[in-house]
C-alpha positions, -999 to 999 in steps of 0.1 A, spaced: -54 -421 339 -74 -453 333 -64 -484 354 -55 -504 322 -30 -477 312 -14 -477 347 -11 -515 345 6 -513 311 31 -487 325 39 -510 354 42 -540 331 61 -526 302 73 -491 310 62 -457 298 85 -458 267 68 -489 254 33 -475 261 42 -442 244 55 -461 214 23 -482 212 2 -450 213 23 -435 185 18 -466 164 -20 -463 171 -19 -427 161 -30 -414 195 -3 -387 195 -18 -366 223 -18 -396 247 17 -405 236 28 -369 244 13 -373 279 31 -406 285 65 -393 273 62 -361 293 54 -382 325 86 -403 319 107 -371 313 94 -356 345 108 -386 363 140 -390 342 147 -356 325 176 -368 303 159 -400 290 168 -399 254 143 -424 243 115 -405 260 127 -372 245 127 -388 211 92 -401 215 80 -368 228 95 -350 198 79 -374 174 45 -372 191 47 -334 190 57 -334 153 28 -357 144 4 -333 161 18 -304 140 35 -288 170 66 -281 150 83 -255 171 79 -276 203 90 -307 185 122 -290 173 130 -277 208 126 -312 223 146 -327 194 175 -305 204 173 -318 240 172 -353 226 203 -347 205 222 -335 236 211 -365 257 219 -389 229 251 -374 216 274 -402 229 251 -430 218 260 -452 188 224 -462 183 201 -444 159 165 -444 173 134 -450 152 98 -449 162 96 -486 153 121 -493 181 96 -486 208 
């Protein structure tokens, strides 16, 4: 991982970086960032949502649907609806 990416993660967190990568249409890199966050915090709803979106935008529909189900479980008690723009 490039040093600038590691610095951004330290400064802003992986969710923010993943969202920026989604906005920049670098879906594979966003997938990598969201997976790294989920490896550390498996029930992180925001990271699961971002991962599902990055997979969907890469055409990995089956994987995206599986992750979306995990997101729905993790987010079921939340009263906030997530959008990609919220990252």
